[in-house]
N, C-alpha and C positions, 0 to 999 in steps of 0.2 A: 621371393614371396614373403609377404608380411605374416609374421608370427600369429597363429591363431586363425587363419583364414582356411576356409574350406574351398577347394576347387574341384571341378568335375569335368570329365571329358567322355563324351559318347563315343562308342567304338562301332556303332551301326550307322545306318542311314539317317539317324535322328540327331546328327551332330549339332545341327543349329540350335537344338533346345537344351544344350548343356547348362545353361544359366539357371534352369529351374532348381538344380541340385544346390548351387550356390545360394539362390534366393531362399530356399527353405531352411538350409541348415548353417547359413553363413556365420551366425552369431551364437549358435548353441554351444560352441566350444570356446567362445571369446569372453572368458570371465575374468581375465587378467591383464588385457592389452592396454585398456585405457580407464581413466578414472570414472568416465561415465558409465561404462559397462560394469565395472565394479560396484558402482552405486546401485544400478538396477539388479544385480545379482543379490547384493545385500538385502535389497527390499524384498526380494522374493523369499529369501531364507527368513526374514523377520516377521512374515505372516501377512495378514489381510487387515482391512480396516479402511475407513474413509480417508484418513490422512495418508496412508500408504498408497492407496489407488490414486489419490490426487497427485502425490509426489511423482509417481511413475507416469501418470498422464502428462504431467508437465515436461518430463523428459521426452516422451513421445512427440509432443507438439513443438518443443523449443530446441531441442539438441541439434547441432549442425551436422553431426556425424550420422549418416543413414544407418550404419551398423548398430549404433546405440539405440536409434529410434526403432529399428527392427527387434532388437532385444526387448525393448520396453512393450512392444505389442505382443511378443511372445509370452512375456511374464503376465501381462494382463489376461491373456487367454487362459493361462494356467490357473491364475487366481479365481477366475469365473465370477467375479464381482460385477453385477448389473451396473454399478456406479461407473464402470469404465466405458459403457456403451457409447456415451456422447463423444468422448475424445477419440475412441477407435472409429467412430463413424466419420468424424472430422478428418481422420488420418486416411480415409479412403481417397482423399484427393491429394495425398502427399505427392511430391514431384518425383519420388523414387519408387520404382515399381515393386521392389522387395517390400518396402514399407507398407504399400497398399495391399499387397497379397497377404502379408502376415496380419495386417489389421482385419482384413476380411476373414481370414481363418480364425482369429481370436473371437470375433463376433459370433461365428458358428459355435465355438466351444462354450461360450457364456450362455447362449440359448435363449436370448431375449428377442422376442419377435418384433419388437419396434425397430430393429434394424433392417428388416426385410426390404422395405422400399429402397433404402440407400444401396443395399446389395444388389437389388435388381437393376437398378441404374448402372452400377458398376460392371455387372455382368454383361450388359447390353453395349455400353459405351466405351469401356476402357480399351485403349489400343493395344495392350499387351495380353497375349494369350494365357500366360501363366496366372495373371491377376484375375482374368475372366474365370479361369478354371477355379481358383480358390473361392471366388464369389459364388459360383454355382454350387460348389460343395457346401458352402455355408447355408445357401438358400435351401438346399435339400435337408440339412439338419434342422433348420428352423421352421420348415413347412409341416413338420409334425406327422400326424396320422396319414395324410394324404400321400406322403412319400413312403412311410414305413408300411403302409398297408398294401402295396402292390406285391403280388405273388412273384416270388423268385422264379426266374426262367432258366437260369444257368447253374449247374452243380460243379464246383471246383474240387478236385481231389489233388492234394500236395504231396509230392515225392519226398525222399529223404534228403535231397540237396547234398549228397555225398560225392566223393570221386574228384574233388578239387585240389587246391593246393595243400600240401601237408602242414603248412603253417597256420591254417585255419583250424582252431579247435572246435569241438562239439558245440560249445557256447557260441562261438562265432557263426556257426552254420545256423544255429537256432535263432540268432538275431535276424538273419536274413529271412528265414522261412516265417517267422512270427510277423516281421514287418509286412511282408507280402500278404500274409493271411489277413492281418489287421486291416491294411489299406483296402484290399479288394472285397472284404466282407461288408465294407460300408456301402457298397453299391446295392441299391434295392433289388436289382435283378439277380443277384448272386446269393447262393446258399452254400454253406459248407456241410449242410446235413444231408447225407445220401438218401435218395428215394429209390425204391425198387426199380422204377422204369428209367432211371437217369441213364442217358447214353443210348437208349433203345428206341426203336421206331415209335413215334407217338409220345415218347416221354420227354422229360426236360433234356435240353443239350447238356452235354458234360465235357469238361476238359481236365487234362492232367497237367499240373503246373510243376516243373522240376528244374533243377540246374545245379550250380555249384559256385563256390568262392574260387575265382581263378587266381587271385593275387591278394596277399595280405602281408606287408612287410613295413618295417620301420628303418629310418635312416636319420642321421643327424645333420641338420642344415642350419648354419649360422647360429649356433648355440641353442637350437630348438629341435625338437623331434618331428619328423614328418612321416606319417603313416599313409601308406598308398594301398588302395583296395580295388579289386575288381570283381564283378558278379555277372554271371551268364544265366539266363533264364530260358527255358524251353516251354513252348505251349504245344500240347498234343491232344488228339481226341481221346476221349475216355469211353469205353474201357480198352479199346485197341491200342492206345499209346502211339498212334501213328503221327508223326511230328508234322506240325503245321508251320512253326517258325521258331527261330532263336532270336534273342535280342540280349544286348550286353552293355554294361556301363562301367565306368571307372571314376574314382574320386580320390582326393588326398586331403588330409587334415594335418595341420600344425598344432603342437602342444608343447607342454614342458617336458623335461627330461626324466621326471620321476616315473617309476613303473605304473603307478596309479594313473598318471596322465596319459601314458601310452595306452593303457588298457581302455580308458575312457575314449581316447581318440579312435582306437580300433572299432569300438562299438558305434560311435558317431559316424565313422566313414561308411561302415557297412549299412547302417540305417538309412543314411543319405542315398547311397547307391540303390538300395532295394526299394526305397520310396519312389526314386525317380523311374525305376523300371515299372513300378506298380502303376504309375500314371499312363504309361505306354499301353500296358496290359489292359488297364480299365477302357481305354478307347476301343481296343479290339473287342473286348467283351460287350460293350455297349452296342457296337455294330452288329454283333451276333444276337443280342437279346432284345433290341428294340429300345 
């Protein structure tokens, strides 16, 4: 396995979708494997400005390595500079699906409505489901009050996510729980604020989301540290807590051998796995809430 790469494996019936985890997080931990990626990382640390955005846009457009182009798209999204909209829009046509998906995600983060038409075309025509999903998420973000004004139909209550592997600290469990909450709360039909009638006849539908970290360990592979993690999530009805389904996923991240590198790799691994599971949970919730 190449140093710095994130890989993921589904352990439920959604095995065919394992690439989404790779697609979303493949380069977030790749800040030292190639000169191009180091250049992008340095650009992010150096701040914003027209020259900086132009430099990163050039990397996004011209670099031969799709991992470097993906990192460039991610950084542009974090910078949030509208000057990047043009190059990110062009990258929606990149030959690599991960670059297209992360360019779509970045446009949503920047929040410039001029990208809506291009995103709508991508959501309708792209052959890859992951790319279409990212485009749809950004469309929802850019659509403004029309999307935000919908009344939430589903209440989610999150459990403690305890009872998993002893190698997972309280902070590790918090990463999983927080990632799931953050991702699922983006859905317009979801609320995390309890209502008195939630889960009762005539009230909002309500679900209990709980689970645990099933695996979190490190090993040394060809001079690098490899962190492997697994997360299992349960969906149950609230307040009865009658179980509806379980889903789970695993991922691995390679990093440096320093303790700080391993700690960062653990966080990235858990974030990737939880975000992957959140996508599946979102589909279930959308089916429930319309």
